[in-house]
N, C-alpha and C positions, 0 to 999 in steps of 0.2 A: 256819616256824621258831618253835619254842616258846621261852618265856621262863621262867627259873627264879624261884621265889618269893623267894629271897634277893636277886636283882637288883632285883625290884620294891621290896622293902623298902629296899634301899640307895639307890635313886633318890629314894624318898619322903623318907627321912631326910636326904639331902643337901639337899633343898629345904626341908624342915620339920624342923629338927634336934631339936625337942622331941617329935616325933611318936611315939606309941605305935601300932605297926602289928601287926595280926594278919592272917595270910593263910592261906587254906585252898584247896588244889587240889581243885576240885569233881569232876573226872573222872579225875584222875591222869594227865592228858595234857600238863600244862604249858601249856595253852591257855585253860583256863576256871577263873578264880579268884574267890573271895569275899574281900574286903578290908575291914577295919574300921580306920579311922584316927582317932585322937584327937589334936588339936593346938590349942594356944592361938592359932595363926594363924587358926583358924576363928571365933574370937570376933567377934560382931557381923556375921558374914556369913551369908547365906541358904544353903540346901542347894546350890543351883546354883553359887554362888560357891565354896563349899567343894570341890565336885567339880572345878571348873575348876582350882583350885590343885593337886589331886592329878594331874589329867591333864597339866597343865603340867610337873609334876615327872617324869612318865614320858617327857618329851622326844620326843613324836611316835611312841612305840612302840605306843600304843593303836591297834588296827586293823591293825597289821602284825605285829610280833613277839608282841604280846599280843592274842589274839582276843576274849576276853570277861572283863569285870571287874565283878562285882556289888559295888558300892561303898557303904559306909556310913561317914559322917563325923560327927564331933561335936567340940565344944569341951569342954575339961575342966569338970567340975562346979564 
C-alpha cells in the first residue's frame, strides 16, 4: 500500500510544526521518496537523532505503507 507525499509531509509537520519539508517521489510509485527536512528541533542533535525524530513522526509507517525514504535533515542556519 503506497503512501502519498502530502501525507508524509502532514505527519512530519504535525510532529515538527516549524519543519520545512521537501519531498520527491523517486520512482513515481508512491513507495520510494527522497525527503529533506529542516527544523529547529534538530538543533544540537546528531544525524541519527534527527532521523529518529522524523521516523517517530511517521508513526510506524516506515517499512509498511512507506517502503523507502532517502532522508536528509538539518537544523536551520
